[in-house]
C-alpha positions in Angstrom: 81.4 107.7 103.3 83.3 108.4 106.4 86.6 110.2 106.4 88.6 106.6 106.9 87.3 105.7 103.5 87.7 108.9 102.2 91.5 108.5 102.5 92.0 104.9 101.3 89.4 106.8 98.2 92.3 109.4 97.6 94.6 107.0 98.0 93.5 104.3 95.1 92.3 107.2 92.6 96.3 108.9 92.9 97.0 105.2 92.1 95.1 105.4 88.6 91.8 103.8 89.9 88.4 103.6 89.1 86.2 104.0 92.1 82.5 102.9 93.3 81.9 103.2 97.2 79.0 102.8 99.4 77.7 99.4 97.6 74.6 97.8 99.3 74.6 94.3 98.6 72.1 91.7 101.1 70.2 92.5 104.2 71.3 93.8 107.6 73.0 96.8 105.8 75.5 95.3 104.1 78.1 97.5 102.6 80.7 97.5 99.9 83.2 99.8 101.7 85.2 100.5 98.2 84.8 98.5 95.0 88.1 100.1 93.1 89.0 99.0 89.4 92.3 99.3 87.2 92.4 99.3 83.8 95.9 99.5 82.4 97.0 96.7 85.6 93.5 94.5 84.7 92.8 94.3 89.1 89.8 94.7 91.0 90.2 95.7 94.3 87.3 94.7 97.1 88.0 96.6 99.6 86.5 96.8 103.7 88.0 99.6 105.7 88.0 98.9 109.6 89.5 101.7 111.3 89.9 100.8 115.3 91.3 103.3 117.4 92.8 102.9 120.7 93.1 99.7 122.7 90.2 98.1 120.5 91.6 94.8 119.7 90.8 91.8 116.9 89.9 88.6 118.3 90.1 85.0 118.1 87.6 83.6 115.7 84.6 84.9 116.9 81.6 86.1 114.5 81.5 89.3 116.8 82.1 92.4 115.6 86.1 92.9 115.7 86.2 89.0 115.4 88.5 87.4 112.6 85.1 85.6 111.5 83.0 88.4 111.7 85.8 90.4 109.0 86.6 87.3 106.6 82.9 86.1 106.9 82.1 90.2 105.8 84.5 90.4 102.9 83.7 86.3 101.7 80.3 86.9 101.6 78.5 85.4 98.9 76.1 88.4 98.1 78.5 90.5 98.2 80.3 88.1 95.9 77.3 88.4 93.7 77.2 92.0 93.6 80.8 92.4 92.9 80.0 89.9 89.5 76.3 91.7 88.9 78.5 95.5 89.0 82.0 94.1 86.5 79.9 91.2 84.9 82.5 88.6 85.2 85.9 89.0 85.8 86.8 89.2 82.3 90.4 88.4 82.6 90.8 91.0 85.9 92.5 89.4 89.1 89.9 90.4 91.7 91.6 91.0 95.3 90.1 91.1 98.3 91.4 94.2 100.4 91.0 94.3 104.9 92.5 98.3 105.9 92.3 98.3 109.1 94.7 100.3 112.2 98.4 98.4 113.5 96.3 98.4 116.9 93.5 96.8 116.0 96.0 93.4 114.9 98.0 94.0 118.4 101.9 93.6 118.7 104.6 92.7 116.1 104.3 89.2 116.7 100.9 89.1 116.7 99.7 91.3 113.9 102.0 89.0 111.6 100.2 85.6 113.3 96.9 88.1 112.2 98.1 88.5 108.6 99.6 85.0 108.2 95.6 84.2 108.7 93.8 86.8 106.7 96.4 85.4 103.5 95.0 81.5 104.4 91.4 83.3 103.3 93.2 85.3 100.2 92.5 88.7 102.3 95.5 91.1 101.5 95.7 93.2 104.5 96.8 97.3 104.8 96.8 99.7 107.0 95.7 102.8 106.9 99.1 104.4 108.8 100.9 103.2 105.3 98.2 104.5 103.6 98.0 108.0 105.1 102.2 108.1 104.7 102.3 107.0 101.4 99.1 109.5 100.4 101.2 112.2 101.8 104.1 111.7 100.0 102.3 111.9 96.4 100.6 115.1 98.2 103.7 116.7 98.2 104.6 116.1 95.2 101.3 118.0 93.2 101.3 121.4 92.4 97.5 121.3 93.2 94.9 118.9 94.0 91.1 119.3 94.2 91.1 116.5 96.8 89.7 117.4 99.5 91.8 114.8 101.7 95.5 115.4 99.6 94.5 119.3 100.7 94.8 118.6 104.2 97.6 116.5 103.5 99.5 119.2 102.0 98.7 121.1 104.3 99.3 119.8 107.1 102.8 118.9 105.5 103.3 123.1 105.6 102.2 123.4 108.9 105.5 120.2 110.0 107.4 122.7 107.8 107.1 125.5 109.9 108.0 124.4 113.2 
């Protein structure tokens, strides 16, 4: 699990999700980054974390690595859905949500971002941004008396450092 997935993992854990990560399915080294279950809300989150920094932007309908269709097809792959069903044994009344977690910069300027979010929504995929997740997790970290999660602890230390400035 890379650091971006660890951040999302910590964020979901702070929201009382049970989490499985790095679930292999299909061929070509395909995996589900994070599968999270909240028993109380009867929700299953199928999360794909694609963090791109710098000037990388999503491209049109292309099926290339940073293409819209690539991301959609990855989240909606039949092999992926079959693997989720193998793990959870059907929905059991749980709502399954597909979540695409990325950076603001990947989706471009605000006007383009709105367009891409709309396109993902049409494919039944919710878009979340790592910047918002980190901010939310930072707030959560500050409310804790202690934490054994290394990501949360780093955010707590970062907050202490920032207060000293």
